N, C-alpha and C positions, 0 to 999 in steps of 0.2 A: 099278887100286887097288880096295880093297874098297868096294863101293857106288858106284864111279865118283865119289868124293867131289870130285876135281879138276874134273870136268865140272859137277856140281851147284853147287859154289861159283862157278865161272865164270859159269853161268847166273844165279845169284842177283845178280850184279853188272850184269846187263843191264837198263837202264832200262825200266820198263813190264812187266816179267815178275815178277809178285808170286807169293806162295805158291799161290794157286788155279790160276793158269795153269801153274805148275811141277808141280802135282799132276796137271793134265790131260796134260802132257807125259809124266809117269811112266806114266800109265794108257794112253796112246796109243802110245808108242814104247818098246819094251822089247827089249834094254836102252837106256838113254838115249844110250849111245855110238853107237847107230844114227843119231842126228841128224847126225853128222859126214858120213855117206854119202848122206843123202837130198837130193833136190833141193828148192829153195825152195817150189815149187808142192805138193810132198807135205806139207810142214809147214804151209803155208797152208790146207790142207784142214781143219785143226783149228779148231773154233769159237773166236772171239775172238782169233785170231792173224793180224794183217794183214801185208802185204808188208814194211812198214818194220821191224816187230818181228822178222820172219824174217830180214831182212838183218842186223840187230844180232846175232841168235843165231848166224848162220853166221860172222860176222866174229869173235865172241868164241871160238867153237869152233876157227876157223882159227888164232887166235893161240895156242892151246894146242899146236899142232904145232911152234911155234918156241920158246915159253917155257911151262914148266909153271906152273900157277896156284900161288902161294905158299901153303903149308900151315903156319900159325903155330899149332900145337896144343900146349898146355902138357903137360909130362910128367904122366902119371896121368889124363889126360882121354881118354875114349874117345868115339867118335861112331858113329852109325848113320844111313844116308841113307834117304830116303823110298822108294827102290827095293829095299831089302833085306827079306827075309822076316821078320827079327826086329824090324822097326819096329812100334811098338804099333798094333794094329788099330783100337782106339777113336780114337786120335789121327788115323790116316790117313783116317778116315771124316768128319772135319770138313771144312768148306769150304776152309779155308786152313791146312793143316798145315805145320809147319816142314819145310823141305826137308832140313836136317840137324839132328839132335837130339844135343847133346853131353851126356855124362854122366860122373859119377863114382859108382862102385858099379855094381850090376847091375840091369837091368830084366828080369824073368823072366815066364814064361807066367802065373803066378798073379796078376801085377799087372793082368791083364785084368779081374779083379774088383776094382775100386777105387771108393772113394767119396771125394769131396772134402769136407773140413770147413774152412770159412773163416769169418772174422768180424773184428771190430774189433781195432784195435791197443791199445785201452784198455778192456778188458772189465771187467764188474762181477764180483763173487764169484759171482753166479748164472750168468753167462755161462761162467766157468771151470769151475764144477761141471757145467754142461750139456755143455760140450765134453768134459770128462773122461769123463762117464757115456756119452755117445753114441759116442765114440771107442773106449773100452774094449769096449762091446757090439759094435760093428762088427768090431773085431779078433777078438773071440771068435766071431763069425759067419763069420770067414775072409776079411774084406776087407782090402785094402791101403788105407792112408790117404794121400791126396794133399792138400797144402796149399802155402803160399807162403813159409814160413820167416820171415814177418813177426813182429813182436812180438805179444803178445796170444794171441787165439784160435788163430792158425796155429802158434805155437810150442807152445802147450798140446796141440794135436792131435798134433803130431810126437812130443812128449815122452811123451804118454800111450800112443801106439801102441808106442813102443820099450819103455816100462816094462811093458807088457802082453805083450810077446813078439811083437808083430806087425811087419809091414813098413810102411814109409812112404816116400813120394816127395816131395821138395821141389822145386818149380819156381822157378827163379831168374829175375829180370829182367836180371841182370848176367851177366858171365862167371863160370865156376865157380871162378875163382881169387879173386874179389871177393865175399866173404860180407857180405851186408847184411841185417840190422844186424850190426855186427861182433861184438856180445856173443853171437851165435849161432854163432860159429866152432866151439866145442866141440860143440854140438848137431849141427852139419853133419857132423863127423867121425863121430859116432855113426850118423847117418843113412846115410852111405856104407857103414858096416859091416853095416847091416841094411835096406838099400833103395838109394836112389839120390838124387843131386842131378841135375837136368836143366836144360838151358837151350837155347834156339835160338841163343844168342850164345856164340861161343868167347872172344873177348876184347872187352869192351865198350869202344869208343873214348871214350865219355863216360859216366861212372857215373850211374846212377839218374835219368835223364831221365824225366819224368812219363809220357811216351808209352810207355815201356818196360813199365810195370806193367800197363796194360790188355792189351798184347800177351801179356804173361806169363799173364794170367788166362784167356785162351782155351785155353792149354795145360793149365791146371789142370782146367778143366771137360771139356776134350777127352780127357783121360786117364781120365776117371771115368764111371761109369754114372749117377751123380747127384751133385748138389752140396747140401750142408747148410749153411745160413747161420745163424750163432749171433751175434747183436748186430751192429749196424752202422747208421750214419746213412743217410739217404736217398741221399746222394751218395757212399757209401763204395765201396771197391774190391770188397768182397764182393758188392754188388748188381750190379756190372759182370760179375763172374764168373757170377752167376746169370743175367744177360741172355745171356751167351754160351752157358750151358747150354740155355736155351730155344731159341736159334737152331740149336743142335747136335742138337735133339731129345732132349735128356737130361732126366732127372727133376730137379726143384727142390724142396727141402725147407726149411723154416724153423721155427726154435724160437721160439715166441711170447714176448713180454716184456711188462713192465708199461706201460701206456699213457702214463704220465708220463715215461718214459725216452727221451731222445733216441737212445740206442743201440738201443732196440727198434723205432724207427721203420722201419728197413729191413726186418727180417724180418716185422713186422706188416704192412707194405705188400705184401710178396711173398705173404703168405697171402691178403690181400684180392684179389690178382690171380690167385689160383689155385694158388699153391704149396701143397704138402702140409704141413699142420701136424704137427709132431713132438712127441709127448708121451713116447714110448718108442722104442726102436730098431725095434720091430715095425712102427711106422708107416712106416719106411724099407724094411724087408725085404719087406713086402707089395707094394711098388711095383717091386721089382727081382727078378722071378721067375727070372731066369737066374743070379743070384749064388749064392755058396756058402752052406750052411746048417749051421753047427755049432750044437748046443744051447747056448744062451747061459747062462752061469752055473751049469750043472748040475754040472760037476766040482768047482768050488770049494765049492759048498754041501754036497756030500757030505762034505767034509773039516772042515766047521765044527763047533765044539762047540755045545751048546745055548745057552750064553751068547752066543756069537758070532752064532748064528742070530737071537737076540732083538735084538742090536744092529743087524744088517743089515736085519732087518725093519722096524725103526723108522726107520732112516736112508734106506731106500729111497724114502720119501716126501719127503726133504729133510733138510738139515743140522740138527743139534741141538746145544745146549750140553751140556756134560758133566753139569750138574745135572739137566737134563731127561731125559737118557739114564738117569741113575741112578734117577730117580723113576719113569719109564715102564717100564723093564725090571726094576726091583726088585733090581738087582745092586748090592751095597755099593760105595761109592765107591773104597776101596783096591783091591778086586778088579776093579772096572770100569777103573781106570787101567791095570792089568796087561793086561786083555783088549784094550783099545784099542791099547796099544803093540804087542801081538802082531799085531793085525790091520793096523796100519800097516806093520810089517815084512813082512807077507804081501802087502801091496799091495791090500788090500780096503777099507781106510779111509784117509782123508786128514785130517790136522788142519788147521784153519782158524784165523785170528786170533780171539782171545778165547776159547780153549779150546772151540771149536766144532768138531764133526766131521761129515764127509760121506762117504757111500759112493762108491767108485770103480766 
């Protein structure tokens, strides 16, 4: 079978044989089917594998000769094993990569240049604007956006990446048939068409157990060159993702927030601990020398009218109400409304509550 998936799934069911030891087996014995032929003492030579565990491995592999390991993979779900050349390199290089990665959509070579954008499920307007701006600029710089399909910042990152014509990967804690939260079902379909849904779980026996989300978070950071945290409490999942990024020797970035906000406690704490403070996307790009480098914003600015350039120049420092935009740009209000509508349709400006506008 492709990638010896029957063998890998059988090995996954051996007690005491976790992802890190399965990775060691992959690196030591190629192909993994070679394990069927080796003597127990040959396998025992591998660090961390004792006689009892080797006997369990051999017994499990012996059972495959009589009964094939059941493959219960839903239609439309693909998979790639840790022993295949197409397995994401960045993910393989973490301590405990998933042995089998299930996916809907496609993971391509360009996805090796990926950045994770994560944060709270209950973002402020500031958090959403920051997520949109940073995601848009990362996409323009040529990066794939990785996140967790959760409500709030995660959803904003995926949606912005798609709206800006980029690729995005959503990492699920459940099986790929079980979209959580359910209101993101439509978004998940869009992601499949312009990226991928991935999970180490084919069919989750119990949905949304708390332990599944931290396990999912190590994959988010593992697929990425760096992780950007935008709002989150001190105990939030986004900080767990940042912790995994540190363990995986990946870059950690944080968008600062106001000191009175509970949602800013997480990223502000990361900055105090040494995470790179993000003011613009350039703060990220200078720490990722191996990533792609498209000139951010150059093409869109070339095609803006003088009035639109005035608006973008003003909104680049933060959202403004329409009255202030009118006053500061000198564009008459009736004409300004038309300009803003045109810019919204072009995807360069977004209208916020209270007739306030922000740049994307």
